[in-house]
C-alpha positions as CSV (number, residue, x, y, z in Angstrom):
1,M,89.0,91.1,102.1
2,T,89.7,94.5,101.5
3,I,91.9,96.2,98.9
4,L,93.2,99.8,99.1
5,V,93.3,101.5,96.7
6,T,95.6,105.7,96.4
7,G,95.2,107.8,94.2
8,S,91.7,107.5,93.5
9,R,91.2,110.3,91.4
10,G,94.1,109.1,88.9
11,K,92.7,107.3,85.9
12,V,94.0,104.5,86.8
13,G,92.8,103.9,90.5
14,S,89.3,105.2,89.0
15,H,89.1,102.7,86.7
16,L,90.5,99.9,88.9
17,I,88.7,100.7,91.8
18,G,85.2,100.1,89.7
19,L,86.6,96.3,88.1
20,L,87.3,95.8,91.4
21,H,83.8,96.7,92.7
22,A,82.6,94.9,90.0
23,R,83.4,91.9,90.9
24,G,82.2,92.1,94.4
25,I,86.1,92.4,96.1
26,A,85.6,95.4,99.1
27,V,87.4,98.4,97.9
28,R,88.2,101.6,99.8
29,A,89.7,104.6,98.3
30,G,92.1,106.9,99.1
31,S,92.0,110.0,98.3
32,A,93.6,114.1,99.9
33,D,90.1,114.9,98.7
34,P,87.5,112.8,98.8
35,S,85.0,114.9,98.3
36,K,85.6,115.4,95.1
37,L,85.5,111.3,93.6
38,S,83.3,109.8,91.8
39,L,82.7,106.4,93.0
40,P,80.9,103.0,92.3
41,E,77.4,102.9,95.3
42,G,79.1,101.4,97.8
43,V,83.1,102.1,97.6
44,E,83.6,103.5,100.9
45,S,86.4,106.7,100.4
46,V,88.9,107.6,102.9
47,P,91.2,110.9,103.6
48,L,94.6,109.4,102.6
49,A,98.1,111.9,101.6
50,L,100.3,109.3,101.3
51,D,103.0,112.9,102.0
52,D,101.7,112.8,105.8
53,A,101.5,109.5,107.4
54,S,98.3,110.9,110.2
55,G,95.9,109.5,107.7
56,F,98.0,105.8,107.2
57,R,96.3,103.8,110.4
58,A,92.7,104.8,109.8
59,A,92.8,104.1,105.9
60,L,94.7,100.6,106.5
61,A,92.9,99.3,109.0
62,G,91.9,96.3,107.6
63,V,93.0,96.1,104.7
64,E,94.7,93.5,103.1
65,S,96.4,94.0,99.8
66,V,97.4,97.6,98.2
67,F,97.7,99.6,95.2
68,L,99.7,102.5,95.7
69,Y,100.8,105.5,93.9
70,C,104.5,106.1,94.4
71,E,105.4,109.3,96.9
72,P,108.4,108.8,98.9
73,S,108.2,111.0,101.7
74,E,106.6,109.0,103.8
75,I,107.1,105.6,102.1
76,D,109.0,104.3,105.6
77,A,105.9,105.2,107.6
78,F,103.5,103.6,105.2
79,V,105.1,99.8,105.0
80,K,105.3,100.5,109.4
81,E,101.8,100.9,109.4
82,A,101.0,98.5,106.4
83,E,102.3,95.6,108.2
84,A,101.0,96.5,111.9
85,A,97.8,96.2,109.8
86,G,98.4,93.0,108.3
87,V,98.8,94.0,104.6
88,R,99.7,91.4,103.3
89,H,100.5,92.3,99.3
90,V,100.9,95.9,97.8
91,V,101.1,96.2,93.5
92,I,102.7,99.4,93.4
93,M,102.5,101.7,90.1
94,S,105.7,102.6,89.3
95,S,108.4,103.5,86.6
96,D,110.4,101.8,83.9
97,A,112.6,104.5,84.8
98,V,113.7,102.5,87.4
99,L,116.1,100.1,85.2
100,L,118.2,103.2,84.1
101,P,121.7,102.6,84.8
102,D,121.5,106.1,86.2
103,A,118.3,105.1,88.7
104,A,119.3,106.8,92.2
105,D,120.6,109.5,91.1
106,N,117.6,110.1,88.9
107,C,115.2,112.8,89.8
108,I,112.0,110.9,87.4
109,A,113.3,107.3,87.7
110,A,114.9,107.6,92.2
111,P,111.5,108.2,94.0
112,H,110.0,105.0,92.1
113,L,113.1,103.4,93.6
114,V,113.1,104.8,97.2
115,V,108.9,103.3,97.4
116,E,110.2,99.5,95.3
117,Q,112.6,100.0,98.3
118,A,110.9,100.4,101.3
119,L,108.4,97.4,100.0
120,E,111.4,95.1,99.1
121,A,112.5,95.4,102.1
122,S,109.4,95.4,104.7
123,T,107.4,91.5,105.2
124,I,104.8,92.2,102.8
125,T,105.0,90.7,99.2
126,A,105.8,93.5,97.1
127,T,104.5,93.8,92.7
128,A,106.1,96.2,91.3
129,F,104.7,97.9,88.1
130,R,107.1,99.3,85.9
131,C,105.1,101.8,83.3
132,G,106.4,103.1,80.5
133,A,104.3,106.6,79.5
134,L,101.2,106.9,79.9
135,A,98.9,107.2,76.7
136,G,97.4,109.8,78.9
137,N,100.1,111.9,79.0
138,C,99.0,113.2,74.9
139,L,95.9,115.0,77.4
140,P,97.8,118.0,77.8
141,W,98.2,119.1,73.7
142,A,94.6,119.0,74.0
143,W,94.9,122.4,76.2
144,A,97.9,123.1,74.8
145,L,95.0,123.6,71.4
146,K,92.4,125.1,72.8
147,G,95.5,128.2,74.4
148,A,97.9,128.2,71.8
149,G,96.5,126.8,69.3
150,F,99.5,124.2,68.1
151,V,101.7,122.0,70.1
152,S,105.0,122.0,70.9
153,L,107.3,119.7,70.4
154,P,110.6,120.1,71.0
155,F,112.0,116.1,70.1
156,P,108.3,115.7,67.7
157,D,110.8,112.3,66.6
158,S,111.8,110.8,69.5
159,Y,109.5,107.6,70.7
160,A,107.3,106.6,73.1
161,D,105.8,103.0,74.9
162,P,102.4,104.8,75.1
163,V,100.4,102.3,77.6
164,N,96.6,102.4,78.0
165,E,95.5,102.9,81.5
166,K,92.6,101.2,81.2
167,D,95.5,97.9,80.2
168,I,96.9,99.1,83.4
169,A,94.7,99.3,86.0
170,E,93.3,95.9,85.1
171,A,96.9,94.1,84.8
172,A,96.2,95.9,88.3
173,L,93.2,93.5,89.1
174,A,95.3,90.4,88.2
175,A,97.8,91.1,91.1
176,L,95.8,92.1,92.9
177,T,94.1,88.8,93.3
178,E,95.7,85.8,91.4
179,T,99.0,84.9,93.9
180,R,101.1,83.6,91.2
181,F,101.2,87.5,89.7
182,Q,102.8,88.1,93.1
183,G,106.0,88.9,94.3
184,R,107.2,89.8,90.9
185,S,108.3,93.0,88.8
186,Y,106.9,93.6,85.3
187,H,107.8,95.8,82.2
188,L,104.5,97.7,81.4
189,T,104.3,99.0,78.1
190,G,102.6,99.5,75.5
191,P,102.2,97.5,71.9
192,Q,103.7,100.2,69.6
193,A,106.5,102.1,69.4
194,L,105.8,105.4,67.7
195,T,107.3,108.9,68.0
196,F,105.5,112.1,69.1
197,A,105.3,113.1,65.4
198,E,103.5,109.4,64.4
199,Q,101.0,110.1,68.0
200,V,99.9,113.9,67.4
201,R,99.1,112.4,63.5
202,T,96.7,108.6,65.0
203,V,95.3,111.9,66.9
204,E,94.4,113.9,64.5
205,E,92.7,111.2,62.3
206,A,90.6,110.3,65.9
207,A,89.0,113.8,66.2
208,G,89.1,114.8,62.3
209,R,90.8,118.3,62.3
210,S,94.6,119.3,62.2
211,I,96.6,119.5,64.9
212,P,99.9,121.9,64.2
213,V,102.7,121.3,65.8
214,R,105.0,124.1,66.4
215,V,108.9,122.6,67.0
216,V,111.2,124.1,69.9
217,T,114.1,124.2,71.2
218,P,114.7,122.5,75.1
219,E,114.5,125.8,76.6
220,E,111.8,126.7,74.6
221,W,109.8,123.9,75.6
222,K,110.6,124.0,79.1
223,A,109.6,127.9,79.6
224,G,106.4,126.9,78.5
225,R,106.3,124.8,81.5
226,A,107.5,126.1,84.0
227,G,105.4,125.7,87.1
228,Y,103.9,123.0,86.2
229,I,106.5,120.3,85.4
230,P,109.6,120.8,88.4
231,A,112.7,122.0,86.6
232,D,114.5,119.3,87.3
233,I,112.0,117.2,86.1
234,A,111.6,119.0,82.6
235,D,115.3,118.4,82.2
236,E,115.2,114.9,82.3
237,L,112.3,114.4,80.5
238,L,114.3,116.4,77.6
239,V,117.8,114.4,78.1
240,L,115.8,110.9,77.8
241,W,113.5,112.3,74.6
242,S,116.6,112.9,73.4
243,K,118.2,110.0,73.3
244,D,115.2,107.7,72.2
245,T,115.4,108.2,68.5
246,E,115.0,104.6,67.7
247,P,111.5,102.1,68.8
248,L,111.9,100.8,72.2
249,P,111.7,97.4,73.4
250,L,108.2,96.8,73.9
251,T,107.4,94.1,76.2
252,G,104.1,91.4,76.2
253,D,103.6,91.8,80.4
254,I,100.0,93.3,79.2
255,E,99.1,90.2,77.6
256,E,100.8,88.1,80.2
257,L,98.2,90.0,83.2
258,T,95.1,90.6,81.9
259,G,95.3,87.5,79.4
260,H,94.6,90.3,76.0
261,P,97.3,92.4,74.2
262,G,97.2,95.8,75.2
263,R,95.1,98.6,73.5
264,T,96.7,100.7,70.9
265,F,97.8,104.3,70.5
266,A,95.2,104.7,68.3
267,L,91.9,103.3,70.6
268,W,93.2,105.2,73.1
269,A,92.9,108.9,70.6
270,E,89.2,107.2,69.2
271,E,88.1,106.9,73.2
272,N,89.6,110.8,73.7
273,A,89.0,112.6,70.7
274,P,86.3,115.1,71.9
275,A,88.8,116.4,74.1
276,F,91.0,117.5,71.2
277,R,87.3,118.7,69.7
278,G,86.8,121.3,71.1
């Protein structure tokens, strides 16, 4: 069995590759630029950009299962090549935004929904991971500290459900290797609902330093992200944050898949504390 991991430079994909390799499972790492990958010895890499169908056939040859990031632009071509190659199962790293009532018209949800629907309409068994906020989304705060000396928050009391990327990778390992988890949808959240302000305090404690917070208007925050986040995505994030004034509902899906509770945000902060110190 060979498993193709797309987005292999990402935190989830890179960790998943290590887990599969440690199990002795043949894994192929797909990346738009394989030269930038740092892979365990013996792991094959292939050029694969999900918005460029020219690399699909070679990347999928001999593959039985795929861990797939959501890129909708060439998803129909990807599914066609996967079916032709004999792929039986795909784990989709989707977003819990697809659970919103307006998902089809929501600029965050829609791309993920398109990928989910394309797999659902195929002959391939699909397992959808509808992930909450990634804990690693807080890493840009470290860059802001180095550049501006403070973190800008438009809604410091807005809640998130930070899920550790290592937990997602372990959940993917389970779904890729155990048939009992396949063909279902999972809502992956962290074990705690925390406000952005609480997350900042958690990072402060782990890093052993003060992290100044500047509360800014939505317009100021959006202007500061120009060139990094598309305007429509920034607008939608601001809308979501303005509404998330109560603790978000959490699930036990990480524990169901991995056999252990999800890692706390405090653990993520401890592991990433060096990024916030220097």
